[in-house]
Steps between C-alpha positions, in 0.01 A plus 500: 500500500559267790814526714599147394468586133693824546787309659491231232504746211440239230364746242573858609389769257486821702343806341592824670201721563688814398536354148121488453367824360143618450443275200496127457821299480516162324760244604574142408683263732626145454650260753846365424590131537627529859198704605262249341677212680470683834131573441439137400647390835295758689172391338572125492516475121692243299616787278417854401611532139364849427374795703439832332269789572391820332384767740362853477572714806332826592566699813234691693663664801649226718294230323617317190250322275637200309314320227649228288532141397740222581597207282652188647593151387556255781477140614316391815474151648171312517398476866401135462762350267787747497482506120624825342220730384604775256297819531493827308352797687381831361363710785392861517528693823419834655689610810514809714820576692458709813739602777481246782348748744221584253417133439407442864275807501348414160410143595320622812292751305430326168285207404638360177288347229614242245577775249744669735869433459736339748693741719873446545678689778840657443757678713758751391523666162444201270256222417613150407304407191695173463382371836144608417517299175643200688214513752248533216652189343467311829132592526436383142645152556257210538527409872450124446606417145365167379614307197298257288597202720427667835158347559625147433801550727281633780253211466789251506624665821155459657400866487125538457333777305247722678210304349641170629537605864216350703323773692699767316346821368381333178375172649138619508516607136652164402214322676247719320668432166489126566127517589420701187677243282314207663 
């Protein structure tokens, strides 16, 4: 969790490490209206109408393995027109929480593959699963949402596509295509 997020505390759901036994623990969390509004502001959303997650936690020494899924209903703005774009997200995630001092050592020693989970540092005797879910939501959002009228709005504003830029990366392919047609 970042310092900024910790101070903001939009969706805190701390889980004390001493409450995690040897077995697996299942929890479900849901953001309340005020929390959803704060997260919507943080992530630049028009609205965040639903955010829920089901998580299975298992402790192994100082590490905590979290596997789960989040469900969100939200509205983003089209980057070209500003039109509202409703979106439903269903994302699965796998996270590993490690004490902050172990994260630095682990990142120096390990090369992670795509199958490996994200590592989230924690300090003290608790992990914040709410912040981890919020960050997972942020990563799942389309970075440049485009509605059905985006291309027309961009053309009207004089923005060229990659294929239309003279000398751009696709100019040679466009020339080849034109020669093959002729």
